[in-house]
C-alpha positions in Angstrom: 22.0 -44.4 -154.3 23.1 -42.5 -157.4 26.6 -40.9 -157.6 27.4 -37.5 -159.2 30.9 -36.6 -160.4 31.5 -32.9 -160.3 34.5 -31.2 -161.8 35.7 -27.8 -160.5 34.1 -28.7 -157.2 36.3 -26.6 -154.9 34.6 -23.2 -155.4 31.8 -21.2 -157.1 29.1 -23.1 -159.0 30.9 -26.4 -158.7 31.0 -26.2 -154.9 27.3 -25.4 -154.9 26.6 -28.3 -157.2 28.2 -30.5 -154.6 26.1 -29.0 -151.9 22.9 -29.4 -154.0 23.5 -33.0 -155.0 24.5 -33.9 -151.4 21.3 -32.3 -150.0 19.3 -34.6 -152.3 21.1 -37.6 -150.9 23.5 -38.4 -153.8 26.9 -39.8 -153.3 29.7 -37.7 -154.8 33.0 -37.7 -156.6 34.7 -34.3 -156.2 37.3 -33.4 -158.8 39.4 -30.2 -158.6 43.0 -29.0 -158.5 42.8 -27.8 -154.9 43.2 -31.0 -152.8 42.8 -29.2 -149.4 39.6 -27.5 -150.4 37.9 -30.6 -151.8 39.0 -32.8 -148.9 37.6 -30.2 -146.5 34.3 -30.0 -148.5 34.1 -33.8 -148.6 34.4 -34.1 -144.9 31.7 -31.5 -144.3 29.3 -33.1 -146.7 29.9 -36.6 -145.3 29.1 -35.3 -141.8 26.1 -33.2 -142.9 24.4 -35.7 -145.2 25.8 -39.1 -144.4 26.8 -39.8 -147.9 29.9 -41.3 -149.6 32.2 -38.7 -151.0 35.3 -39.6 -153.1 38.0 -37.0 -153.8 40.2 -37.0 -156.9 42.6 -33.9 -156.8 43.9 -33.4 -160.4 44.6 -30.7 -162.9 42.0 -31.4 -165.7 43.9 -29.2 -168.2 46.2 -32.2 -168.5 44.4 -35.0 -170.5 46.4 -37.7 -168.7 44.8 -36.5 -165.5 41.4 -36.6 -167.1 42.0 -40.3 -168.0 43.2 -40.8 -164.4 39.8 -39.7 -163.1 38.0 -42.3 -165.3 40.5 -45.0 -164.4 40.1 -44.3 -160.7 36.3 -44.6 -160.9 36.6 -47.9 -162.8 39.3 -49.4 -160.4 37.2 -48.4 -157.4 33.9 -49.6 -158.9 32.4 -46.1 -158.7 29.4 -46.0 -161.0 29.0 -42.4 -162.2 25.3 -41.8 -162.8 25.5 -38.0 -163.2 28.5 -36.2 -164.8 28.7 -32.5 -164.2 31.4 -30.9 -166.4 31.7 -27.6 -164.6 35.5 -26.9 -164.5 36.6 -24.0 -166.6 37.9 -20.4 -166.4 38.0 -17.2 -168.5 40.4 -14.3 -169.2 39.6 -10.7 -169.8 41.7 -8.7 -172.3 42.5 -8.2 -175.9 43.4 -11.4 -177.8 46.7 -10.1 -179.2 47.8 -9.2 -175.7 46.8 -12.4 -174.0 49.3 -14.8 -172.4 49.5 -17.9 -174.6 50.1 -20.4 -171.8 47.0 -19.2 -170.0 45.0 -19.2 -173.3 46.1 -22.7 -174.1 45.2 -23.9 -170.6 41.8 -22.4 -171.0 41.2 -24.3 -174.3 42.4 -27.5 -172.7 40.2 -27.2 -169.6 37.1 -25.6 -171.2 37.1 -27.7 -174.3 39.4 -30.8 -174.4 38.8 -31.8 -170.8 35.0 -31.6 -171.0 35.0 -33.4 -174.3 37.2 -36.3 -173.0 35.3 -36.6 -169.8 32.1 -36.9 -171.8 33.6 -39.4 -174.2 34.9 -41.6 -171.4 31.8 -41.7 -169.2 29.0 -41.5 -171.7 29.5 -45.0 -173.2 29.1 -46.6 -169.8 25.9 -44.7 -169.2 24.6 -45.8 -172.6 25.5 -49.5 -171.8 23.4 -49.1 -168.6 20.6 -47.3 -170.5 20.7 -44.6 -167.7 22.6 -41.5 -166.9 22.7 -37.7 -167.1 25.4 -35.3 -168.3 25.4 -31.6 -167.5 27.9 -29.3 -169.3 28.3 -25.8 -167.9 28.6 -23.3 -170.8 27.5 -19.7 -170.5 25.4 -17.0 -172.1 28.7 -16.2 -173.8 28.1 -19.2 -176.0 25.5 -17.4 -178.1 27.8 -14.8 -179.7 31.4 -13.7 -180.2 33.0 -11.9 -177.3 35.4 -9.1 -178.0 37.8 -8.7 -175.0 37.1 -12.3 -174.0 37.4 -13.8 -177.5 38.7 -17.3 -176.6 36.5 -17.8 -173.6 33.3 -17.0 -175.6 34.6 -19.4 -178.3 35.1 -22.2 -175.9 31.7 -21.9 -174.4 30.1 -21.9 -177.9 31.9 -25.2 -178.4 30.4 -26.5 -175.2 26.9 -25.5 -176.3 27.1 -27.0 -179.8 28.7 -30.2 -178.5 26.1 -30.7 -175.9 23.2 -30.1 -178.3 24.7 -32.6 -180.8 25.4 -35.2 -178.1 21.8 -34.8 -176.9 20.4 -35.6 -180.3 22.7 -38.6 -180.9 21.8 -40.1 -177.5 18.0 -39.9 -177.9 16.5 -43.2 -177.0 19.5 -44.4 -175.1 18.2 -43.4 -171.6 21.0 -40.8 -171.3 20.3 -37.1 -171.4 22.6 -34.1 -171.9 21.9 -30.7 -170.4 23.8 -27.5 -171.2 23.6 -24.9 -168.5 24.1 -21.3 -169.6 24.5 -18.9 -166.7 25.1 -15.3 -167.1 27.5 -13.3 -164.9 27.4 -15.0 -161.4 28.8 -14.4 -158.0 31.3 -17.2 -158.2 34.9 -15.9 -158.0 35.0 -16.2 -161.8 35.4 -12.5 -162.3 38.4 -12.2 -160.1 40.0 -15.2 -161.7 39.4 -13.7 -165.2 40.6 -10.3 -164.0 37.4 -8.6 -165.1 36.1 -7.0 -161.9 36.2 -3.6 -163.7 34.3 -4.9 -166.7 31.0 -3.1 -167.4 29.4 -6.5 -167.4 29.8 -7.0 -163.7 31.0 -3.8 -162.0 28.4 -2.4 -159.6 25.8 -5.0 -160.5 24.0 -7.4 -158.2 24.6 -10.9 -159.6 22.8 -14.2 -159.0 24.5 -16.4 -156.5 26.3 -19.7 -157.4 23.8 -21.5 -155.3 20.9 -20.2 -157.3 22.6 -21.2 -160.6 23.5 -24.7 -159.3 20.0 -25.4 -158.0 18.5 -24.2 -161.3 21.0 -26.5 -163.2 20.3 -29.5 -161.0 16.5 -29.2 -161.6 17.0 -28.9 -165.4 19.4 -31.8 -165.5 17.0 -34.1 -163.5 14.2 -33.1 -165.9 16.4 -34.0 -168.9 16.1 -30.5 -170.4 18.6 -29.6 -173.1 19.7 -26.0 -173.2 18.8 -23.9 -170.2 19.6 -20.2 -169.5 19.5 -18.9 -166.0 17.6 -15.7 -165.5 14.9 -14.0 -167.6 17.0 -11.2 -168.9 19.9 -13.5 -169.7 17.4 -15.7 -171.7 16.0 -12.7 -173.4 19.4 -11.4 -174.5 20.8 -14.7 -175.5 17.7 -15.5 -177.7 17.6 -12.0 -179.2 20.9 -12.6 -180.8 19.4 -14.7 -183.6 17.2 -11.8 -184.6 19.9 -9.2 -184.4 21.9 -8.2 -187.6 25.4 -9.7 -187.3 27.0 -6.3 -188.0 25.3 -5.1 -184.7 26.3 -8.0 -182.5 30.0 -7.3 -182.1 29.7 -3.6 -181.1 26.8 -4.4 -178.7 28.8 -7.2 -176.9 31.9 -5.0 -176.8 29.9 -2.2 -175.1 28.4 -4.6 -172.6 31.7 -6.1 -171.8 33.4 -2.8 -171.4 37.0 -1.9 -172.3 39.8 -4.3 -171.5 42.2 -1.4 -170.6 
């Protein structure tokens, strides 16, 4: 039975990834900061699906903790067949007014952690000639994002890294999928303090479950870059045909004001 390691598994899309993989009979390694939440989730999934669920409560913005996740899997002989790099967060507001500690943590979690997790687990997959990696980016990856400047930049990194890795790993038996959801009902907006943003206020958003199931299917098919939702796909792909001078004011208007 294959095992999936899911980061940011305590809530939102990560939690729904855990539900989705469990419903398909996969064993799990759940990684998140909130020990209580992932222990509770693990107990429920064990009972519902009769699977093995390991729990590793860590703060992935600390690279030593990322290494600890890998070391734990090795020491406990846990073979990670599917790696889901989902952990991440955003912040809404003007760059020059942002809190540096929060910004630095965002860069560490969204970029450094995902990159190190991939670097640690991918070679083992290549050695086995089998494995799948799914990196959660965002439709934010396709253009700069005034009022969420650093978040958009981190997701652009995830997209480009995923696509380059996919190319390098061709023929190895290992695939890389980059999932790019738009705004989603996930708790992300509250964490990013953007409930009043024009991007989400008053809008019916897709659920985390819908996005996770979409991502799971794409990963299993070995697809590369996938965008959830027709309108999201249309908007993301239209950027390449839009004059650069128009992109920034359009994104700023869609995002809404930060104050």
